[in-house]
C-alpha positions as CSV (number, residue, x, y, z in Angstrom):
1,M,5.5,-51.5,36.3
2,N,5.2,-52.7,40.0
3,A,8.7,-54.4,39.6
4,I,10.3,-51.1,38.5
5,L,8.7,-49.0,41.4
6,I,9.9,-51.6,43.8
7,Y,13.4,-51.5,42.3
8,L,13.4,-47.8,42.5
9,L,12.5,-47.9,46.3
10,Q,15.1,-50.5,47.1
11,A,17.9,-48.8,45.2
12,S,16.8,-45.4,46.7
13,T,17.0,-47.0,50.2
14,C,20.6,-48.3,49.4
15,V,21.6,-44.6,48.3
16,A,20.2,-43.4,51.5
17,I,22.1,-45.9,53.6
18,T,25.3,-45.0,51.8
19,V,24.9,-41.2,52.5
20,L,24.1,-41.9,56.2
21,F,27.1,-44.3,56.5
22,Y,29.5,-41.8,54.8
23,R,28.2,-38.8,57.0
24,L,28.2,-40.8,60.3
25,V,31.4,-42.9,59.9
26,L,33.8,-41.6,57.3
27,S,33.3,-37.8,56.5
28,E,35.7,-36.6,59.1
29,L,38.5,-38.7,58.0
30,T,41.4,-37.4,55.7
31,F,41.8,-40.5,53.7
32,F,40.2,-38.8,50.8
33,T,41.0,-41.4,48.1
34,L,39.4,-44.2,50.2
35,N,36.4,-42.0,50.9
36,R,35.9,-41.4,47.2
37,V,36.3,-45.2,46.5
38,I,33.7,-46.1,49.1
39,L,31.2,-43.4,47.9
40,L,31.5,-44.6,44.2
41,S,31.5,-48.3,45.1
42,M,28.5,-48.1,47.2
43,L,26.7,-46.0,44.7
44,M,27.3,-48.6,42.1
45,L,26.1,-51.4,44.5
46,S,23.0,-49.4,45.1
47,F,22.1,-49.8,41.3
48,I,23.2,-53.5,41.3
49,I,21.9,-55.0,44.5
50,P,18.2,-54.7,44.1
51,M,18.6,-56.3,40.6
52,L,20.1,-59.5,42.1
53,S,18.0,-62.4,43.5
54,F,19.0,-65.3,45.4
55,D,16.5,-67.8,46.8
56,F,17.5,-69.6,49.9
57,G,14.6,-72.0,51.0
58,V,11.4,-73.3,49.8
59,R,8.7,-71.0,48.4
60,A,5.8,-70.4,50.6
61,I,2.2,-71.6,49.7
62,S,-0.5,-69.0,49.9
63,T,-4.0,-68.7,49.1
64,A,-3.8,-65.0,48.2
65,E,-4.1,-64.1,44.6
66,F,-3.6,-61.2,42.5
67,V,-6.8,-59.1,42.6
68,L,-7.9,-57.3,39.4
69,P,-9.8,-54.1,39.5
70,E,-13.5,-54.5,40.0
71,F,-15.6,-54.5,36.8
72,L,-19.0,-53.1,37.0
73,V,-21.9,-54.5,34.9
74,G,-25.4,-53.0,34.8
75,S,-27.9,-51.3,32.5
76,E,-26.6,-47.9,33.2
77,V,-23.1,-48.8,32.5
78,T,-22.4,-48.5,28.7
79,E,-18.6,-48.2,28.7
80,Q,-16.0,-48.9,31.3
81,S,-14.1,-45.8,31.8
82,A,-10.4,-45.9,31.6
83,T,-9.0,-45.3,35.1
84,Y,-5.5,-45.4,36.4
85,S,-4.3,-47.2,39.5
86,W,-2.1,-45.4,41.9
87,Q,0.8,-47.3,40.8
88,E,0.4,-46.0,37.2
89,L,0.1,-42.4,38.6
90,V,3.1,-42.7,40.5
91,F,5.0,-44.4,37.7
92,Y,4.0,-41.6,35.1
93,T,4.9,-38.9,37.7
94,Y,8.3,-40.5,38.0
95,L,8.8,-40.7,34.3
96,A,7.8,-36.9,34.0
97,G,10.6,-36.2,36.6
98,V,13.1,-38.2,34.6
99,A,12.3,-36.3,31.4
100,V,12.8,-32.9,33.2
101,M,16.1,-34.0,34.7
102,T,17.2,-35.4,31.4
103,I,16.5,-32.3,29.5
104,H,18.3,-30.2,32.2
105,L,21.3,-32.3,31.8
106,I,21.4,-32.3,28.0
107,L,21.0,-28.5,27.9
108,G,23.8,-28.0,30.5
109,F,26.0,-30.1,28.3
110,F,25.3,-28.2,25.2
111,T,25.8,-25.0,27.0
112,S,29.1,-26.1,28.0
113,Q,30.1,-27.2,24.6
114,R,29.0,-24.0,23.0
115,L,31.0,-21.8,25.5
116,L,34.0,-24.2,24.9
117,G,33.7,-23.6,21.3
118,K,33.9,-19.8,21.8
119,S,36.8,-19.9,24.3
120,R,40.5,-19.4,23.5
121,L,42.4,-22.7,23.9
122,M,46.1,-22.8,24.9
123,R,48.4,-25.6,26.0
124,Y,50.1,-25.2,29.4
125,Q,52.4,-27.9,30.6
126,E,50.3,-31.1,29.8
127,F,46.9,-29.4,30.2
128,W,44.4,-27.6,27.9
129,I,43.4,-24.3,29.3
130,A,40.2,-22.7,28.0
131,V,39.9,-18.9,28.5
132,H,36.5,-17.1,28.3
133,P,35.3,-14.0,30.2
134,K,32.2,-15.9,31.3
135,F,34.2,-18.7,32.9
136,I,34.8,-19.1,36.7
137,P,38.0,-21.2,37.6
138,A,36.9,-24.8,37.0
139,S,37.9,-28.1,35.5
140,F,35.8,-29.8,32.8
141,F,37.1,-33.3,31.9
142,S,40.5,-32.6,30.4
143,Y,40.0,-28.8,30.3
144,I,40.9,-26.1,32.9
145,L,38.5,-23.3,32.5
146,L,39.7,-19.7,33.4
147,P,38.3,-16.2,32.8
148,D,41.9,-15.0,32.0
149,F,45.2,-16.5,32.2
150,D,48.7,-15.2,33.2
151,P,51.1,-17.9,34.2
152,N,53.4,-15.4,36.0
153,R,50.7,-14.5,38.6
154,P,51.3,-16.6,41.9
155,E,47.5,-16.9,42.6
156,Q,46.8,-18.3,39.1
157,K,49.5,-21.0,39.6
158,Q,47.8,-22.2,42.6
159,I,44.4,-22.1,40.9
160,V,45.9,-24.1,37.8
161,L,47.5,-26.7,40.2
162,H,44.2,-27.1,42.0
163,E,42.1,-27.6,38.7
164,S,45.0,-29.8,37.3
165,M,44.4,-32.2,40.3
166,H,40.8,-32.5,39.2
167,V,41.9,-33.4,35.6
168,R,44.4,-35.9,36.7
169,L,42.0,-37.7,39.1
170,K,39.3,-37.6,36.4
171,H,36.7,-36.1,38.8
172,S,34.4,-35.1,36.0
173,W,33.7,-38.8,35.3
174,D,32.6,-39.2,38.8
175,L,30.3,-36.1,38.4
176,L,28.9,-37.7,35.2
177,L,28.0,-40.8,37.1
178,I,26.2,-38.9,39.8
179,Q,24.3,-36.8,37.1
180,F,22.8,-40.1,35.8
181,A,21.9,-41.3,39.4
182,K,20.2,-37.9,39.9
183,I,18.1,-38.6,36.9
184,I,17.1,-42.1,38.0
185,F,16.6,-41.0,41.9
186,W,15.5,-37.4,41.3
187,F,12.8,-38.0,43.9
188,N,15.1,-38.9,46.6
189,P,16.5,-35.8,48.4
190,L,19.4,-37.7,49.7
191,I,20.9,-38.2,46.2
192,Y,21.7,-34.4,46.2
193,Q,23.3,-35.0,49.8
194,F,25.4,-37.7,48.0
195,E,26.4,-35.3,45.3
196,K,27.5,-32.8,47.9
197,S,29.6,-35.4,49.7
198,L,31.2,-36.5,46.6
199,R,32.1,-32.9,45.5
200,E,33.5,-32.2,49.0
201,V,35.9,-35.2,48.6
202,H,37.0,-33.9,45.2
203,E,37.9,-30.6,46.6
204,Y,39.8,-32.2,49.6
205,Q,41.8,-34.2,47.1
206,A,42.6,-31.1,45.0
207,D,43.3,-29.1,48.1
208,Q,45.6,-31.7,49.3
209,G,47.6,-31.5,46.0
210,V,48.0,-27.7,46.3
211,T,49.1,-27.8,49.9
212,S,51.8,-30.2,49.3
213,T,53.6,-27.3,47.3
214,Y,52.2,-24.0,48.8
215,S,51.6,-23.1,52.4
216,K,48.2,-23.7,53.9
217,K,47.9,-20.1,55.2
218,E,48.6,-18.6,51.7
219,Y,46.2,-21.1,50.0
220,S,43.4,-20.5,52.6
221,G,43.8,-16.7,52.0
222,L,43.3,-17.4,48.2
223,L,40.2,-19.4,48.8
224,L,38.6,-16.7,50.9
225,Q,39.4,-14.1,48.1
226,M,37.9,-16.3,45.4
227,I,34.4,-17.0,47.1
228,K,31.6,-16.5,44.7
229,G,28.2,-17.9,44.1
230,G,27.1,-20.5,41.9
231,Q,28.2,-24.1,41.2
232,G,28.6,-24.0,37.3
233,W,27.8,-26.9,35.1
234,H,27.0,-30.5,36.0
235,F,30.4,-31.9,35.2
236,M,32.5,-29.1,36.6
237,N,34.7,-28.9,39.7
238,N,34.8,-25.2,40.6
239,F,37.7,-23.6,42.3
240,N,35.4,-21.5,44.5
241,Q,33.0,-24.1,45.7
242,F,30.4,-23.3,48.5
243,Q,32.3,-25.6,51.1
244,T,35.2,-23.1,51.5
245,K,34.8,-23.0,55.3
246,K,34.8,-26.9,55.4
247,R,37.8,-27.1,53.1
248,I,39.9,-24.7,55.2
249,I,39.0,-26.7,58.3
250,M,39.8,-29.8,56.7
251,M,43.2,-28.5,55.7
252,S,43.8,-27.4,59.2
253,K,43.0,-30.8,60.5
254,P,46.0,-33.3,61.3
255,Q,46.2,-36.3,59.2
256,S,44.0,-39.2,60.5
257,Q,45.9,-41.9,62.2
258,K,46.3,-45.2,60.5
259,R,44.4,-46.9,63.1
260,E,41.3,-44.9,62.1
261,M,41.5,-46.8,58.8
262,R,39.5,-49.6,60.7
263,R,36.3,-47.6,60.2
264,F,36.3,-48.5,56.5
265,L,35.7,-52.1,57.6
266,F,32.3,-51.1,58.7
267,A,31.4,-50.8,55.0
268,I,31.6,-54.6,54.9
269,P,28.7,-55.4,57.3
270,V,26.7,-52.4,55.8
271,M,26.9,-53.6,52.2
272,A,26.3,-57.2,53.4
273,A,23.1,-56.1,55.1
274,M,21.9,-54.4,52.1
275,F,22.6,-57.5,50.0
276,A,20.9,-59.8,52.5
277,V,17.7,-57.4,52.7
278,F,17.3,-56.6,49.0
279,S,18.9,-59.6,47.1
280,C,18.2,-62.7,49.4
281,E,14.9,-64.3,49.6
282,L,14.7,-66.5,52.8
283,T,11.5,-68.4,52.6
284,A,10.1,-71.5,54.4
285,E,7.6,-74.0,53.3
286,E,4.4,-72.9,55.2
287,E,0.7,-72.5,54.4
288,V,-1.2,-69.4,54.9
289,D,-4.6,-70.3,56.6
290,G,-7.7,-69.5,54.6
291,P,-11.4,-69.9,55.7
292,T,-12.4,-73.5,56.8
293,M,-15.5,-75.4,57.0
294,M,-17.0,-76.1,60.4
295,G,-15.2,-79.0,62.3
296,E,-12.2,-78.7,60.0
297,S,-8.8,-78.5,61.6
298,T,-6.8,-75.3,60.8
299,E,-3.5,-77.0,61.5
300,A,-1.1,-76.8,58.5
301,K,-0.6,-80.2,57.1
302,I,1.5,-80.0,54.0
303,G,3.1,-82.8,52.2
304,P,3.9,-83.7,48.5
305,A,0.2,-84.7,47.9
306,D,-1.1,-81.5,49.2
307,I,1.2,-79.4,47.0
308,A,0.3,-81.4,43.9
309,A,-3.4,-81.1,44.7
310,R,-3.5,-77.4,45.4
311,K,-0.7,-75.8,43.4
312,L,-0.3,-77.5,40.1
313,A,-1.6,-76.1,36.9
314,K,-2.7,-78.0,33.7
315,D,0.9,-78.5,32.6
316,G,1.8,-80.1,35.9
317,E,3.9,-77.2,37.2
318,M,3.3,-75.2,40.3
319,I,0.9,-72.3,40.4
320,F,2.3,-69.1,41.9
321,D,0.1,-66.6,43.9
322,V,2.9,-63.9,44.0
323,V,5.2,-63.3,41.2
324,E,7.8,-60.6,40.2
325,N,6.1,-59.6,37.1
326,Q,2.3,-59.8,37.2
327,P,0.3,-61.3,34.3
328,E,-1.3,-58.8,32.0
329,P,-4.0,-58.9,29.5
330,Q,-3.1,-58.5,25.8
331,G,-3.2,-54.9,25.1
332,G,-3.2,-53.9,28.7
333,M,-6.1,-53.1,31.1
334,D,-7.9,-50.9,28.6
335,A,-8.2,-53.9,26.2
336,W,-9.2,-56.1,29.0
337,N,-12.0,-53.5,30.1
338,A,-13.2,-53.2,26.4
339,Y,-13.5,-57.0,26.1
340,L,-15.5,-57.3,29.3
341,S,-17.8,-54.3,28.3
342,N,-18.5,-55.9,24.9
343,N,-19.1,-59.3,26.2
344,L,-20.5,-59.3,29.7
345,T,-24.4,-59.1,29.8
346,Y,-26.8,-58.9,32.8
347,P,-28.6,-62.2,32.9
348,A,-32.3,-62.0,32.4
349,E,-33.0,-64.2,35.4
350,A,-31.0,-62.0,37.8
351,R,-32.6,-58.9,36.3
352,S,-36.0,-60.2,36.6
353,L,-35.4,-61.3,40.3
354,G,-33.7,-57.9,41.1
355,I,-30.5,-59.6,42.1
356,E,-27.3,-57.6,42.2
357,G,-24.1,-58.1,43.9
358,T,-20.3,-59.1,43.3
359,V,-19.2,-62.3,41.7
360,I,-15.6,-63.2,42.5
361,V,-14.1,-65.5,40.0
362,V,-10.5,-67.1,40.4
363,F,-8.6,-68.5,37.4
364,V,-5.1,-69.3,36.4
365,V,-2.9,-67.6,33.6
366,N,-0.9,-70.5,32.3
367,T,2.7,-70.2,31.0
368,D,1.3,-70.1,27.5
369,G,-1.1,-67.3,28.4
370,S,-4.2,-69.4,28.3
371,L,-6.8,-69.2,31.1
372,S,-7.8,-72.3,33.0
373,D,-9.1,-73.4,36.3
374,I,-11.9,-71.0,36.4
375,N,-14.0,-71.3,39.5
376,V,-16.5,-69.1,41.2
377,L,-15.1,-68.0,44.7
378,R,-18.3,-66.2,45.6
379,G,-21.5,-66.0,43.6
380,V,-24.8,-64.2,43.6
381,G,-27.0,-66.6,41.6
382,G,-29.6,-65.8,39.0
383,G,-27.1,-66.9,36.2
384,A,-24.6,-64.0,37.0
385,D,-22.0,-66.6,38.3
386,E,-22.3,-68.7,34.9
387,E,-22.2,-65.4,32.8
388,A,-19.0,-64.4,34.6
389,V,-17.3,-67.9,34.1
390,R,-18.4,-67.8,30.4
391,V,-16.7,-64.6,29.7
392,I,-13.4,-65.6,31.2
393,E,-13.6,-68.8,29.4
394,N,-13.8,-67.2,26.1
395,A,-11.4,-64.4,26.8
396,P,-8.2,-63.9,24.7
397,D,-4.9,-65.2,26.0
398,W,-3.0,-63.2,28.4
399,V,0.8,-62.3,28.7
400,P,1.9,-64.8,31.4
401,G,3.5,-63.8,34.7
402,K,7.3,-64.2,35.2
403,Q,9.5,-65.2,38.0
404,R,13.2,-64.6,37.6
405,G,12.6,-64.1,33.9
406,Q,10.7,-67.4,33.4
407,A,7.1,-67.6,32.6
408,V,5.2,-69.3,35.2
409,N,1.6,-70.3,36.0
410,C,-0.1,-67.5,38.2
411,R,-3.5,-67.4,39.9
412,M,-5.7,-64.3,39.4
413,R,-8.8,-62.9,41.1
414,L,-11.4,-61.0,39.3
415,P,-14.5,-59.3,41.0
416,I,-17.4,-58.6,38.8
417,R,-20.2,-56.4,40.2
418,F,-23.7,-56.8,38.8
419,K,-25.7,-53.6,39.6
420,L,-29.1,-52.8,38.4
421,G,-30.3,-49.5,37.0
422,G,-33.3,-47.3,37.6
423,D,-35.5,-49.8,35.4
424,V,-35.9,-52.1,38.5
425,A,-37.9,-50.9,41.5
426,Q,-35.6,-50.5,44.5
427,K,-37.8,-52.7,46.6
428,D,-37.3,-55.6,44.2
429,I,-33.6,-55.5,44.3
430,K,-31.9,-58.2,46.4
431,S,-28.2,-57.4,46.9
432,V,-26.4,-60.5,47.7
433,D,-23.4,-58.5,49.0
434,E,-25.7,-57.8,52.1
435,F,-26.0,-61.5,52.9
436,P,-23.6,-63.5,54.8
437,E,-21.3,-64.8,52.0
438,T,-20.7,-68.4,51.3
439,I,-17.2,-69.0,50.2
440,E,-16.4,-72.1,48.2
441,F,-12.7,-72.8,47.6
442,P,-12.2,-74.7,44.3
443,S,-10.3,-78.0,44.7
444,S,-7.2,-76.5,43.0
445,I,-6.6,-74.0,45.8
């Protein structure tokens, strides 16, 4: 789940960079074909780049483990309630948005198919023209849509020529791609700006095809006469788009000079930067300092012996502290909480002494899913430490963590809070969490 959210964040950032680059550098140029190629290429790379992973260097050594949610044990706790982490809430909200956008897209597609089925089809030159009173002039894949059709009317010849450019250039396929991108990145407002930019380029290309045959003044007058609200279906290129003023301005602009094509070269460092930031992992061999005993040097001293002593699991392979896919209990966190609820008990000694506090246990999830190297990082005494270790030793196997698709050994940290209920007098309760904590690092860390 975390990996999906990270991918969405990175890919969404790439889309935002694409939109900003186009708007700031290329949007005023009249090289419409190149603009279209750049927009589509960078959109595809926005999907792909976060999926790539290239490691340059040695993985860092760290003493930070994945920390599981704290589990509460006490006489008043009969069942660990199912809770959702903020990552889960964000993910489920995202899925709800995807579902809404998908339904919207499917309904739009079936609506278009139903109207096409009711329209009158005719062949004009090498194009199919669909005529229906509810249509506004538009193109839909290989169809030109019109509310009525009279090939002898001069304005309709210009409209048909405009829409035929959309059909020839297969603009509907671009819009299909952007609809899928909107489903995935529905939460990113810049994806809608991207769609607007792409539609503008489509209209500029179609207008350029018309003005090569008809005068710009005559065609501009037709655009002003045809201004209407609405944008139509998802895959349609409408003749009367909302960017009429910008289209007329763009038609009036002189053609961009060839030397201005050098602006497209700026796309290379932009894409290279996205690749370097989101696909390349530049790591160095280093140690993250942890707590030390009095008189112990904090200077990092790492060699092969240190790595073997601190980072190798029972199979002789390295133990990872951070992985792309976190280990998970069989059946998820609900099953893990149920196991702890059914097996953890408050030790009689700790209860009689009124001891409560949080036991922190570290353990390793091995590549085969088994749990090993179970150690108490911080204890409270009274038998609570041994009880925490016992439960983890008898726990069912987990789903191992993965790095680049391969199962790896991964260290985990579990806080278990022992809390007494009302059956013990408050004055007798000794909370170890209030005392200065003593931290013991297991030899494998």
